[in-house]
C-alpha positions in Angstrom: 1.1 11.3 4.2 -1.5 13.7 5.1 -1.2 17.1 3.6 0.0 19.9 5.8 -3.0 22.2 4.9 -5.6 19.3 5.8 -4.2 19.5 9.4 -3.8 23.2 9.5 -7.4 23.6 8.1 -9.1 21.6 11.2 -6.7 20.0 13.6 -9.6 18.9 15.9 -11.2 17.1 13.0 -8.1 15.3 12.2 -7.6 14.2 15.5 -11.0 12.9 15.9 -10.8 10.9 12.6 -7.4 9.5 13.6 -9.1 8.2 17.0 -11.4 6.1 14.8 -8.1 4.3 13.8 -7.4 3.9 17.6 -4.6 6.6 17.0 -4.1 9.3 19.7 -2.8 12.0 17.3 -3.2 15.0 19.8 0.4 15.3 20.5 1.8 14.7 17.1 -0.5 17.1 15.7 0.3 19.7 18.1 3.9 19.2 17.5 3.4 19.3 13.7 1.7 22.8 14.0 4.5 24.0 16.3 7.2 23.1 14.1 5.5 24.3 11.0 4.8 27.7 12.8 8.7 27.7 13.6 9.3 26.8 9.7 7.2 29.7 8.5 9.0 32.1 11.0 12.4 31.1 9.9 11.3 31.1 6.0 10.1 34.8 6.5 13.3 35.7 8.3 15.4 34.1 5.4 13.0 35.8 2.9 13.4 39.2 4.7 17.2 38.8 4.6 17.3 37.9 0.9 15.4 41.1 0.1 17.8 43.1 2.4 20.8 41.6 0.6 19.5 42.5 -2.8 19.0 46.2 -1.6 22.4 46.2 -0.1 24.0 44.8 -3.3 22.2 47.4 -5.4 23.4 50.1 -2.9 27.1 48.8 -3.3 26.9 49.6 -6.8 25.5 52.9 -6.6 27.9 53.9 -3.9 30.8 52.8 -6.0 29.6 55.0 -9.0 29.3 57.9 -6.9 32.9 57.3 -5.5 31.4 56.8 -2.1 33.7 54.2 -0.9 33.2 54.4 2.7 29.5 53.9 2.3 30.2 51.1 -0.2 32.4 49.3 2.4 29.7 50.0 5.2 27.4 48.2 2.8 29.8 45.3 2.2 30.2 44.7 5.8 26.5 44.5 6.4 26.4 42.0 3.5 28.9 39.8 5.1 27.2 40.1 8.6 23.8 39.2 6.8 25.4 36.2 4.8 26.9 34.8 8.1 23.7 35.0 9.9 21.7 33.8 6.9 23.8 30.6 6.5 22.7 29.7 10.3 19.1 30.5 9.5 19.0 28.2 6.4 20.6 25.3 8.1 17.9 25.8 11.0 15.3 25.9 8.3 16.5 22.6 6.8 16.4 21.0 10.1 12.9 22.1 10.7 11.6 21.1 7.4 13.2 17.5 7.9 11.4 17.6 11.3 8.1 18.4 10.0 8.5 15.6 7.1 9.6 13.1 9.8 6.6 14.1 12.0 4.0 13.9 8.9 5.3 10.4 8.2 4.1 9.3 11.6 0.6 10.0 10.9 -1.6 7.6 9.4 -4.4 8.3 6.8 -7.8 9.6 7.8 -10.6 6.9 7.6 -13.2 8.2 5.5 -16.8 8.5 6.7 -18.1 5.3 5.8 -15.5 3.3 7.9 -17.2 1.9 11.1 -15.7 2.5 14.4 -14.0 -0.2 16.2 -10.6 -1.6 17.3 -10.3 -5.3 16.3 -11.6 -7.7 13.5 -14.6 -8.5 15.6 -15.8 -5.0 14.6 -15.8 -5.4 11.0 -18.9 -5.4 9.2 -20.2 -8.1 6.6 -21.6 -5.9 3.9 -22.2 -9.0 1.1 -21.9 -12.6 0.7 -22.3 -15.3 -1.6 -21.3 -18.8 -3.2 -22.4 -22.2 -2.6 -21.5 -23.7 0.6 -19.7 -27.1 0.7 -21.4 -30.1 2.3 -18.4 -32.2 3.6 -18.6 -35.2 5.8 -17.0 -35.2 9.2 -14.0 -37.3 7.5 -13.1 -34.2 5.3 -9.3 -33.4 5.5 -7.7 -30.1 6.1 -5.6 -28.8 3.0 -2.4 -29.8 4.5 -3.3 -33.4 4.7 -4.7 -33.2 1.1 -1.5 -31.7 -0.1 0.5 -34.6 1.5 -2.0 -37.2 0.4 -1.8 -36.1 -3.4 1.8 -35.0 -3.3 1.0 -31.6 -4.5 2.6 -29.3 -1.7 5.7 -30.3 0.1 6.0 -28.3 3.4 8.8 -30.4 4.9 11.1 -29.9 1.8 10.5 -26.1 2.0 11.6 -26.2 5.7 14.7 -28.3 4.6 15.7 -26.1 1.9 14.7 -22.5 3.3 12.6 -22.7 6.4 9.0 -22.8 7.7 6.7 -20.7 5.6 8.2 -21.5 2.1 6.8 -24.6 0.7 7.4 -26.4 -2.5 4.5 -26.9 -4.8 5.0 -30.1 -7.0 3.5 -31.8 -9.9 -0.4 -30.7 -10.3 0.0 -28.5 -7.2 2.7 -26.4 -9.4 0.3 -26.4 -12.3 -2.6 -25.2 -10.1 -0.5 -22.4 -8.8 0.4 -21.3 -12.5 -3.2 -21.9 -13.8 -4.5 -19.5 -11.0 -1.8 -16.8 -11.8 -2.7 -17.0 -15.4 -6.4 -17.0 -14.8 -6.2 -13.9 -12.7 -3.9 -12.0 -14.9 -6.2 -12.9 -18.1 -9.5 -11.7 -16.2 -7.5 -8.3 -15.3 -6.6 -8.0 -18.8 -10.3 -8.4 -20.0 -11.2 -5.8 -17.4 -8.7 -3.3 -18.9 -5.6 -3.5 -16.6 -2.4 -3.1 -18.5 0.0 -6.0 -17.1 3.5 -5.0 -16.0 6.0 -7.5 -14.9 7.7 -5.4 -12.1 11.1 -5.7 -10.2 10.8 -8.0 -7.1 13.0 -5.8 -4.8 12.6 -2.1 -4.4 14.5 0.7 -2.8 13.6 2.7 0.4 12.2 5.6 -1.7 9.8 3.3 -3.2 9.0 1.5 0.1 8.2 5.1 1.8 6.2 6.4 -1.1 3.6 3.7 -0.7 3.6 3.6 3.2 5.7 0.2 4.0 8.3 2.7 5.7 8.4 3.9 8.1 5.4 1.6 9.4 6.4 -1.8 8.4 9.9 -2.3 8.7 9.7 -5.4 10.8 7.6 -7.2 8.4 9.8 -6.6 5.3 13.0 -8.5 4.4 15.7 -6.2 3.9 18.9 -6.8 1.8 21.2 -5.2 4.0 24.1 -5.0 1.6 22.5 -3.3 -1.3 19.6 -1.5 1.0 16.9 -3.0 -1.1 13.7 -4.5 0.3 11.7 -7.8 -1.1 8.4 -6.7 -2.0 5.3 -7.5 0.3 3.2 -7.0 -2.6 3.5 -5.7 -6.1 1.5 -2.6 -5.0 4.8 -1.3 -4.1 6.7 -1.1 -7.4 3.6 -0.7 -9.5 2.4 2.2 -8.0 5.8 3.7 -7.8 5.7 3.9 -11.6 3.8 7.2 -10.7 6.2 8.6 -8.2 7.3 12.2 -9.3 5.0 11.9 -12.2 2.6 14.7 -13.5 0.0 13.0 -15.6 -2.3 14.8 -18.2 -5.9 14.6 -17.2 -6.8 12.6 -20.2 -4.1 10.0 -19.3 -6.3 9.2 -16.2 -7.4 6.5 -15.0 -4.2 4.4 -15.1 -5.0 0.6 -14.4 -2.3 -1.9 -14.0 -2.1 -5.3 -12.9 0.9 -7.5 -12.0 1.8 -10.9 -11.0 4.6 -11.2 -8.2 6.0 -13.4 -5.5 5.6 -11.5 -2.2 7.7 -11.9 1.0 6.4 -11.0 4.4 8.2 -11.9 7.7 5.0 -12.1 9.6 6.9 -11.7 12.9 5.2 -13.4 16.1 2.7 -15.7 13.8 2.2 -18.9 15.4 -0.4 -21.4 16.2 -3.1 -23.4 14.5 -4.0 -20.6 12.4 -0.8 -20.5 10.5 -0.7 -24.2 9.6 -0.3 -25.2 5.8 -1.0 -22.3 3.5 -2.8 -20.2 6.1 0.2 -17.9 6.5 3.3 -17.9 4.5 6.5 -15.9 4.5 6.5 -16.2 0.6 3.6 -16.4 -1.7 2.1 -15.5 -5.1 -0.3 -12.8 -5.7 -1.9 -10.7 -8.7 -2.5 -7.1 -7.6 -4.6 -4.4 -9.5 -3.7 -0.8 -9.1 -5.6 2.3 -10.4 -4.4 5.9 -10.4 -7.6 8.1 -10.5 -9.0 11.5 -10.4 -10.1 12.2 -6.9 -13.9 12.5 -7.9 -13.8 9.0 -9.5 -12.0 7.0 -7.0 -14.8 5.8 -5.1 -16.8 4.5 -8.3 -13.3 2.8 -9.2 -13.5 1.1 -5.7 -16.8 -0.2 -6.3 -15.4 -1.5 -9.8 -12.4 -3.1 -8.1 -14.7 -4.9 -5.5 -16.9 -6.2 -8.3 -13.9 -7.5 -10.1 -12.6 -9.6 -7.1 -16.4 -10.8 -6.3 -16.3 -11.9 -10.1 -13.1 -14.0 -9.6 -14.6 -15.8 -6.5 -17.7 -16.4 -8.3 -16.1 -18.2 -11.2 -14.1 -20.2 -8.9 -17.0 -21.4 -6.9 -16.1 -20.5 -3.7 -18.3 -19.2 -0.9 -17.4 -15.7 0.1 -18.1 -12.6 2.2 -17.0 -8.9 1.9 -16.1 -7.1 5.1 -15.7 -3.4 5.6 -13.0 -3.0 7.9 -13.3 -0.9 11.0 -10.9 1.8 11.9 -8.9 -0.1 14.1 -8.3 -3.0 11.7 -7.4 -0.8 8.7 -3.7 -0.4 7.4 -1.9 2.7 8.3 -2.1 4.2 4.7 -5.9 3.3 3.8 -9.0 5.6 3.7 -11.3 2.4 3.6 -10.7 -1.1 3.0 -12.8 -4.0 2.1 -11.5 -7.5 2.9 -12.7 -10.6 0.9 -12.8 -14.1 2.7 -13.7 -17.4 1.5 -15.1 -20.4 3.5 -12.5 -23.1 4.3 -14.7 -26.1 4.7 -12.5 -28.7 6.4 -11.0 -25.9 8.8 -14.3 -24.4 9.3 -13.2 -20.9 9.3 -13.0 -17.8 7.0 -9.7 -17.0 5.2 -8.7 -13.6 3.9 -7.8 -13.6 0.2 -8.1 -9.9 -0.7 -8.1 -6.5 0.5 -9.4 -3.6 -1.6 -8.5 -0.1 -0.6 -8.7 3.4 -1.5 -6.0 5.6 -0.1 -7.5 8.9 -1.6 -4.3 11.4 -1.8 -2.4 9.9 1.2 -0.1 7.8 -1.0 0.0 10.3 -3.9 1.2 13.0 -1.3 4.1 10.9 -0.4 4.6 9.8 -4.1 4.1 13.3 -5.4 1.7 11.4 -7.9 -0.3 14.4 -9.7 -2.1 15.5 -12.5 -2.7 18.6 -14.6 -6.5 19.4 -14.7 -8.3 21.1 -17.3 -7.5 24.6 -15.8 -4.0 23.7 -16.0 -3.7 23.3 -12.1 -1.6 20.5 -10.7 -3.6 18.3 -8.3 -2.8 15.0 -6.5 -4.3 11.8 -7.8 -6.0 9.1 -5.7 -4.4 5.6 -5.7 -6.0 2.4 -5.1 -5.1 -1.1 -5.2 -6.5 -4.8 -4.4 -5.4 -8.4 -4.3 -7.1 -10.1 -7.4 -6.1 -12.4 -6.0 -3.6 -13.9 -3.4 -3.0 -17.5 -4.0 -2.3 -19.5 -0.8 -5.7 -19.3 0.9 -7.5 -19.8 -2.4 -5.7 -22.9 -3.0 -6.4 -23.9 0.8 -10.2 -23.4 0.2 -10.3 -25.1 -3.5 -8.4 -28.2 -2.1 -10.7 -28.5 0.9 -14.1 -27.5 -0.4 -13.7 -29.6 -3.7 -12.5 -32.9 -2.3 -14.2 -35.9 -3.1 -13.6 -39.8 -2.7 -12.2 -39.7 -6.3 -10.1 -36.7 -5.7 -9.9 -32.9 -5.8 -12.1 -31.5 -8.6 -10.9 -28.4 -10.5 -13.1 -25.7 -11.0 -14.2 -25.4 -14.7 -12.7 -21.9 -15.1 -9.2 -23.2 -14.4 -9.2 -26.5 -16.5 -8.0 -24.9 -19.8 -4.9 -23.7 -17.9 -4.3 -26.9 -15.8 -4.8 -29.4 -18.6 -6.8 -31.8 -16.1 -10.1 -31.8 -14.3 -9.2 -33.5 -11.1 -6.0 -34.2 -8.8 -6.1 -37.8 -7.9 
């Protein structure tokens, strides 16, 4: 959530930056300023009343000591009158504060200066690329046909047991999944990330803290009876470790990684681009999360990008990195880099990771803070990234590594799979 002082300091700047995300913020920013002015007016009246009540209480005691009963009774009557009015004022102040919070929650994060203008994925900018492009014949099979040929992923069984978007991984397919998860976790551990195994459901406060609510209710699976949400990413529970926490300066940075299944409803998804593993309702992912001092967060972002790039290099996949334009970024992000891998049989790029800096936006919702060397409490910066999401990695590995003899497993995974080919 944007800090109120940021909006008040330069409303026109805020409105102009929101426009880079395609968000027309003039009306809501104007309303926020109006509600805040009313809140401050009510707060001043309440403070003035409190001071007057304090003086009246003191005068009652003084009049009583002097035997001035009539004056004491008059003061008591004024106290009763002020208290009656004060309750209404405090009720209005509470309503005003709640309205201000509600409005602030509807405003996206401001994109940083490096974010390119644009409204759709076509406006994203390729900033780096690498990896060997596979040379496959015209008879190359897409991953859903390879999955059936080698009996490693059963999409039909998933439909039977649950529904579309919930596949079964079978035999070597299941071992490949587990191998990738362990490989990603091991590499994160080597990079200094402390592993946690979080809950896979969260309460509304946690979903609100990282920005899933009120922005993404339609994309999340909700357990109505318990008012809990299945997580769309491990970012949510892991970042919420630091909700309502004040860290010491020497405790930063905090670096965590976590494996989790993830659930996304993906409402409205259809067509050829969602076939097979391209878009699932349940999938596995390893997430990296960092809590940083503000002045260090962009160096941390570069380290995270390098980490994800290193994973793709070891897997031998062709990749590129996109800096997302304002209109293609998430509600909460200040800047996002997407990693995509080339799917040789489908002849298209598949997103496998987003690495983002949220600056103080999430931290302000979470009240994630630290005490600096001057004993002043400041908001942290939060960052996260997929390292990596599995389904499209698996799709690219199957397609790009297919041979007449079978699907060759990358060298870095063989100690985890226990085999070097799927045949």
